[in-house]
C-alpha positions as a Markdown table, in Angstrom:
| # | Residue | x | y | z |
|---|---|---|---|---|
| 1 | Met | 3.2 | -43.1 | -16.2 |
| 2 | Ala | 4.8 | -39.7 | -15.7 |
| 3 | Glu | 2.2 | -38.1 | -18.0 |
| 4 | Asp | -0.5 | -39.8 | -16.0 |
| 5 | Leu | 0.9 | -38.5 | -12.8 |
| 6 | Arg | 1.1 | -34.9 | -14.2 |
| 7 | Ser | -2.4 | -35.2 | -15.4 |
| 8 | Leu | -3.6 | -36.4 | -12.1 |
| 9 | Gln | -1.8 | -33.6 | -10.3 |
| 10 | Ala | -3.3 | -31.0 | -12.7 |
| 11 | Arg | -6.8 | -32.3 | -12.2 |
| 12 | Phe | -6.5 | -32.4 | -8.5 |
| 13 | Ala | -5.0 | -28.8 | -8.4 |
| 14 | Ala | -7.9 | -27.6 | -10.6 |
| 15 | His | -10.3 | -29.2 | -8.1 |
| 16 | Leu | -8.6 | -27.6 | -5.1 |
| 17 | Arg | -8.7 | -24.2 | -6.8 |
| 18 | Asp | -12.3 | -24.3 | -8.1 |
| 19 | Pro | -14.2 | -27.4 | -6.7 |
| 20 | His | -17.5 | -26.2 | -8.3 |
| 21 | Ala | -16.1 | -26.2 | -11.8 |
| 22 | Ala | -13.6 | -29.2 | -11.5 |
| 23 | Pro | -14.6 | -32.5 | -9.9 |
| 24 | Pro | -11.8 | -34.4 | -8.0 |
| 25 | Pro | -10.0 | -37.0 | -10.0 |
| 26 | Pro | -11.5 | -40.5 | -10.0 |
| 27 | Gly | -10.4 | -42.6 | -7.0 |
| 28 | Val | -9.9 | -39.7 | -4.7 |
| 29 | Pro | -12.2 | -40.1 | -1.7 |
| 30 | Ala | -14.5 | -37.2 | -1.1 |
| 31 | Asp | -13.5 | -36.8 | 2.5 |
| 32 | Arg | -9.8 | -36.6 | 1.6 |
| 33 | Ala | -10.5 | -34.1 | -1.1 |
| 34 | Ala | -12.4 | -32.0 | 1.3 |
| 35 | Val | -9.5 | -31.9 | 3.8 |
| 36 | Tyr | -7.1 | -30.7 | 1.1 |
| 37 | Arg | -9.6 | -28.1 | -0.2 |
| 38 | Glu | -9.9 | -26.7 | 3.3 |
| 39 | Leu | -6.2 | -26.6 | 3.8 |
| 40 | Val | -5.5 | -24.8 | 0.6 |
| 41 | Tyr | -8.3 | -22.3 | 1.0 |
| 42 | Asn | -7.5 | -21.5 | 4.6 |
| 43 | Asn | -3.8 | -20.9 | 3.9 |
| 44 | Val | -4.6 | -18.6 | 1.1 |
| 45 | Glu | -7.3 | -16.7 | 3.0 |
| 46 | Asp | -5.2 | -16.4 | 6.1 |
| 47 | Gln | -2.3 | -14.8 | 4.1 |
| 48 | Leu | -4.6 | -12.4 | 2.4 |
| 49 | Ala | -6.6 | -11.5 | 5.5 |
| 50 | Gly | -3.4 | -10.8 | 7.4 |
| 51 | Ala | -2.3 | -8.4 | 4.7 |
| 52 | Phe | -5.6 | -6.6 | 4.2 |
| 53 | Pro | -7.4 | -6.5 | 7.5 |
| 54 | Val | -9.3 | -3.3 | 6.8 |
| 55 | Ala | -10.5 | -4.4 | 3.4 |
| 56 | Arg | -11.6 | -7.7 | 4.9 |
| 57 | Ala | -13.5 | -6.1 | 7.7 |
| 58 | Thr | -15.1 | -3.5 | 5.5 |
| 59 | Leu | -16.2 | -5.9 | 2.7 |
| 60 | Gly | -17.8 | -8.2 | 5.2 |
| 61 | Glu | -17.6 | -12.0 | 5.3 |
| 62 | Glu | -19.7 | -12.9 | 2.3 |
| 63 | Thr | -18.0 | -10.5 | -0.2 |
| 64 | Trp | -14.5 | -11.1 | 1.2 |
| 65 | His | -14.7 | -14.9 | 0.9 |
| 66 | Gly | -16.3 | -14.6 | -2.5 |
| 67 | Leu | -13.4 | -12.4 | -3.6 |
| 68 | Val | -10.8 | -14.9 | -2.3 |
| 69 | Arg | -12.6 | -17.9 | -3.9 |
| 70 | Ala | -12.7 | -16.0 | -7.2 |
| 71 | Phe | -9.0 | -15.2 | -6.9 |
| 72 | Leu | -8.1 | -18.8 | -6.1 |
| 73 | Ala | -10.1 | -20.1 | -9.0 |
| 74 | Arg | -9.2 | -17.6 | -11.7 |
| 75 | His | -6.0 | -15.9 | -11.0 |
| 76 | Arg | -2.7 | -17.2 | -12.4 |
| 77 | Ala | 0.1 | -15.9 | -10.1 |
| 78 | Arg | 3.3 | -14.5 | -11.5 |
| 79 | Thr | 5.3 | -15.5 | -8.5 |
| 80 | Pro | 5.8 | -18.8 | -6.6 |
| 81 | Leu | 6.5 | -16.9 | -3.4 |
| 82 | Phe | 3.6 | -17.3 | -0.9 |
| 83 | Pro | 4.3 | -14.0 | 0.9 |
| 84 | Glu | 3.7 | -12.3 | -2.4 |
| 85 | Leu | 0.1 | -13.5 | -2.7 |
| 86 | Pro | -1.3 | -10.2 | -1.4 |
| 87 | Arg | 0.4 | -8.4 | -4.3 |
| 88 | Glu | -1.3 | -10.9 | -6.6 |
| 89 | Leu | -4.7 | -10.1 | -5.2 |
| 90 | Leu | -4.0 | -6.5 | -5.8 |
| 91 | Ala | -3.3 | -7.2 | -9.4 |
| 92 | Phe | -6.3 | -9.4 | -9.7 |
| 93 | Val | -8.6 | -6.6 | -8.5 |
| 94 | Ala | -6.8 | -3.9 | -10.5 |
| 95 | Asp | -7.4 | -6.0 | -13.7 |
| 96 | Gly | -11.1 | -6.0 | -12.9 |
| 97 | Ala | -11.2 | -9.8 | -12.6 |
| 98 | Gly | -12.7 | -9.7 | -9.2 |
| 99 | Gly | -16.2 | -8.9 | -10.5 |
| 100 | Thr | -18.3 | -5.8 | -11.0 |
| 101 | Ala | -20.0 | -6.2 | -7.6 |
| 102 | Leu | -16.9 | -5.1 | -5.8 |
| 103 | Pro | -16.9 | -1.5 | -4.4 |
| 104 | Pro | -15.0 | 1.1 | -6.5 |
| 105 | Trp | -12.6 | 2.0 | -3.7 |
| 106 | Leu | -11.4 | -1.5 | -3.1 |
| 107 | Gly | -8.4 | -1.5 | -5.4 |
| 108 | Glu | -7.0 | 1.7 | -3.8 |
| 109 | Leu | -7.6 | 0.4 | -0.3 |
| 110 | Leu | -5.7 | -2.8 | -1.1 |
| 111 | His | -2.9 | -0.8 | -2.5 |
| 112 | Tyr | -2.7 | 1.4 | 0.5 |
| 113 | Glu | -2.6 | -1.6 | 2.9 |
| 114 | Trp | 0.1 | -3.3 | 0.7 |
| 115 | Val | 2.2 | -0.1 | 0.8 |
| 116 | Glu | 2.1 | -0.3 | 4.6 |
| 117 | Ile | 3.5 | -3.8 | 4.5 |
| 118 | Glu | 6.2 | -2.8 | 2.0 |
| 119 | Val | 7.3 | 0.1 | 4.2 |
| 120 | Ala | 7.3 | -2.1 | 7.3 |
| 121 | Asn | 9.4 | -4.8 | 5.6 |
| 122 | Asp | 11.8 | -2.5 | 3.8 |
| 123 | Pro | 15.3 | -3.8 | 4.8 |
| 124 | Arg | 16.8 | -0.3 | 4.6 |
| 125 | Glu | 17.8 | 1.4 | 7.8 |
| 126 | Leu | 17.4 | 5.1 | 8.5 |
| 127 | Pro | 20.8 | 6.7 | 8.0 |
| 128 | Ala | 22.6 | 7.5 | 11.3 |
| 129 | Ala | 25.3 | 9.6 | 9.6 |
| 130 | Gly | 25.5 | 12.2 | 6.9 |
| 131 | Cys | 23.0 | 14.6 | 8.4 |
| 132 | Asp | 22.5 | 16.9 | 11.3 |
| 133 | Pro | 19.3 | 16.1 | 13.1 |
| 134 | Ala | 19.1 | 19.6 | 14.6 |
| 135 | Gly | 20.2 | 21.5 | 11.5 |
| 136 | Asp | 18.4 | 24.6 | 10.3 |
| 137 | Leu | 15.7 | 23.4 | 7.9 |
| 138 | Leu | 15.3 | 26.7 | 6.2 |
| 139 | Ser | 18.9 | 27.5 | 5.4 |
| 140 | Gly | 20.1 | 23.9 | 5.2 |
| 141 | Arg | 19.3 | 21.1 | 2.8 |
| 142 | Pro | 16.6 | 18.9 | 4.4 |
| 143 | Val | 17.2 | 15.1 | 4.3 |
| 144 | Leu | 14.1 | 13.1 | 3.4 |
| 145 | Asn | 13.4 | 9.8 | 5.1 |
| 146 | Pro | 14.4 | 7.2 | 2.4 |
| 147 | Leu | 11.4 | 5.0 | 3.4 |
| 148 | Leu | 8.9 | 7.8 | 2.6 |
| 149 | Arg | 6.2 | 7.0 | 0.1 |
| 150 | Arg | 4.0 | 9.7 | -1.4 |
| 151 | Leu | 0.6 | 8.5 | -2.6 |
| 152 | Arg | -2.4 | 9.9 | -4.4 |
| 153 | Tyr | -5.8 | 8.3 | -4.5 |
| 154 | Arg | -9.3 | 9.1 | -5.6 |
| 155 | Trp | -10.8 | 7.7 | -2.4 |
| 156 | Pro | -9.9 | 8.5 | 1.2 |
| 157 | Val | -8.4 | 5.1 | 1.9 |
| 158 | His | -7.0 | 6.2 | 5.2 |
| 159 | Glu | -10.5 | 6.8 | 6.5 |
| 160 | Ile | -12.3 | 3.8 | 5.0 |
| 161 | Gly | -13.4 | 1.1 | 7.5 |
| 162 | Pro | -16.4 | -0.9 | 8.6 |
| 163 | Asp | -17.8 | 2.2 | 10.2 |
| 164 | His | -17.1 | 4.6 | 7.3 |
| 165 | Val | -17.7 | 3.7 | 3.7 |
| 166 | Pro | -17.9 | 6.8 | 1.4 |
| 167 | Asp | -20.6 | 7.0 | -1.2 |
| 168 | Ala | -18.5 | 9.0 | -3.6 |
| 169 | Pro | -14.9 | 10.2 | -3.9 |
| 170 | Pro | -14.0 | 13.7 | -2.8 |
| 171 | Ala | -13.6 | 16.5 | -5.4 |
| 172 | Glu | -9.9 | 16.7 | -4.8 |
| 173 | Pro | -7.3 | 13.9 | -4.9 |
| 174 | Val | -6.4 | 12.3 | -1.6 |
| 175 | Arg | -2.7 | 13.0 | -0.9 |
| 176 | Leu | -0.9 | 10.8 | 1.7 |
| 177 | Ala | 2.5 | 10.1 | 3.0 |
| 178 | Val | 3.5 | 6.7 | 4.5 |
| 179 | Trp | 6.8 | 6.1 | 6.1 |
| 180 | Arg | 8.6 | 4.3 | 8.9 |
| 181 | Asp | 10.0 | 6.3 | 11.8 |
| 182 | Arg | 13.0 | 5.9 | 14.0 |
| 183 | Ala | 10.9 | 3.8 | 16.4 |
| 184 | Glu | 10.2 | 1.3 | 13.6 |
| 185 | Arg | 6.5 | 2.4 | 13.4 |
| 186 | Val | 4.8 | 2.7 | 10.1 |
| 187 | Arg | 2.9 | 6.0 | 10.1 |
| 188 | Phe | 0.8 | 8.0 | 7.7 |
| 189 | Met | -0.1 | 11.6 | 7.2 |
| 190 | Ala | -2.7 | 13.4 | 5.0 |
| 191 | Leu | -0.9 | 16.0 | 3.0 |
| 192 | Ala | -2.1 | 19.5 | 2.0 |
| 193 | Pro | -1.2 | 20.4 | -1.7 |
| 194 | Ala | 1.6 | 22.6 | -0.5 |
| 195 | Ala | 3.1 | 19.9 | 1.7 |
| 196 | Glu | 2.9 | 17.4 | -1.1 |
| 197 | Arg | 4.6 | 19.8 | -3.5 |
| 198 | Leu | 7.3 | 20.5 | -0.9 |
| 199 | Leu | 8.1 | 16.8 | -0.4 |
| 200 | Glu | 8.2 | 16.3 | -4.2 |
| 201 | Leu | 10.7 | 19.1 | -4.6 |
| 202 | Leu | 12.9 | 17.8 | -1.8 |
| 203 | Glu | 12.8 | 14.4 | -3.3 |
| 204 | Arg | 13.6 | 15.5 | -6.8 |
| 205 | Glu | 16.3 | 18.1 | -5.9 |
| 206 | Pro | 18.1 | 16.9 | -2.7 |
| 207 | Gly | 20.5 | 19.9 | -2.9 |
| 208 | Val | 17.8 | 22.6 | -2.5 |
| 209 | Thr | 17.5 | 24.4 | 0.8 |
| 210 | Gly | 14.3 | 24.2 | 2.8 |
| 211 | Gly | 13.5 | 27.9 | 2.4 |
| 212 | Glu | 14.0 | 27.7 | -1.4 |
| 213 | Ala | 11.8 | 24.6 | -1.6 |
| 214 | Leu | 9.1 | 26.4 | 0.4 |
| 215 | Arg | 9.2 | 29.4 | -1.9 |
| 216 | Arg | 9.1 | 27.3 | -5.1 |
| 217 | Ala | 6.3 | 25.1 | -3.8 |
| 218 | Ala | 4.2 | 28.2 | -3.0 |
| 219 | Ala | 4.9 | 29.8 | -6.3 |
| 220 | Ser | 4.1 | 26.6 | -8.3 |
| 221 | Leu | 0.7 | 26.4 | -6.6 |
| 222 | Gly | -0.1 | 30.0 | -7.5 |
| 223 | Leu | -0.5 | 31.1 | -3.9 |
| 224 | Pro | -1.2 | 34.9 | -3.7 |
| 225 | Asp | 1.7 | 35.6 | -1.3 |
| 226 | Pro | 4.5 | 33.1 | -1.8 |
| 227 | Val | 6.8 | 34.9 | 0.7 |
| 228 | Ala | 4.2 | 34.7 | 3.5 |
| 229 | Ala | 3.3 | 31.1 | 2.6 |
| 230 | Ala | 7.0 | 30.2 | 2.7 |
| 231 | Ala | 7.3 | 31.8 | 6.2 |
| 232 | Ala | 4.4 | 29.8 | 7.4 |
| 233 | Gly | 6.0 | 26.7 | 5.9 |
| 234 | Ala | 8.7 | 26.8 | 8.5 |
| 235 | Ala | 6.2 | 25.2 | 10.9 |
| 236 | Thr | 5.5 | 22.5 | 8.3 |
| 237 | Leu | 9.2 | 21.7 | 8.1 |
| 238 | Ala | 9.5 | 21.5 | 11.8 |
| 239 | Ala | 6.4 | 19.1 | 12.0 |
| 240 | Leu | 7.9 | 16.9 | 9.3 |
| 241 | Arg | 11.1 | 16.6 | 11.2 |
| 242 | Glu | 9.3 | 15.9 | 14.5 |
| 243 | Ala | 7.5 | 13.0 | 12.6 |
| 244 | Asp | 10.8 | 11.7 | 11.1 |
| 245 | Val | 9.6 | 12.5 | 7.6 |
| 246 | Leu | 12.6 | 14.7 | 7.5 |
| 247 | Leu | 15.7 | 13.4 | 9.3 |
| 248 | Gly | 17.6 | 16.7 | 9.6 |
| 249 | Thr | 19.9 | 18.6 | 7.2 |
| 250 | Arg | 22.6 | 17.4 | 4.9 |
| 251 | Leu | 26.1 | 17.8 | 6.2 |
| 252 | Pro | 28.6 | 19.7 | 4.0 |
């Protein structure tokens, strides 16, 4: 009897996931099966649509629902946690299982939207001690926001939407920063190569001063006048502090 029950459950689950390929088990009324199919699909689609609103709107109804139905039918999740379903869709598309008809920028857009969720839900708080919010960013050691995420993409994911779908990626990589500020807002910023290199140095070497990081960033990029570039970088440091990307300077 236990084997029969497990078999029945497996067949019914297969039907709920992919009703076109798997008929309902014998004895299950068609109207009851339809109710469960709708419940399962709507719950999955609602969770994914809430996580990826830009992707959903940009793909359009037909492509989006086709993607969700393919995901439900073919993907085998690695987690039992329902809130982790968006991460599973990200893996599904990254593996190429979503189909060749999907736009080439979709995987990166999904990743970008998922990073926003991760940053928003990160349980860490911004440190209230250990740094001077008004410290000198050039002579002092800047403190990075621990919730900062530096990202690189082929496609301008921060610009993609229903009214703007690029035909081809830009020649240069798209450099972005995503973080949560003191007001609990998730924010993003497009980074110039020098700003990206600066943040990379500050993250890798937390003991370096802001002035030294600016000089090294300019030199590593082969800028013709690293000293002048470093001087101009003081404004960049100030803007990063204003945005809560930098929280101040490290106390002795």
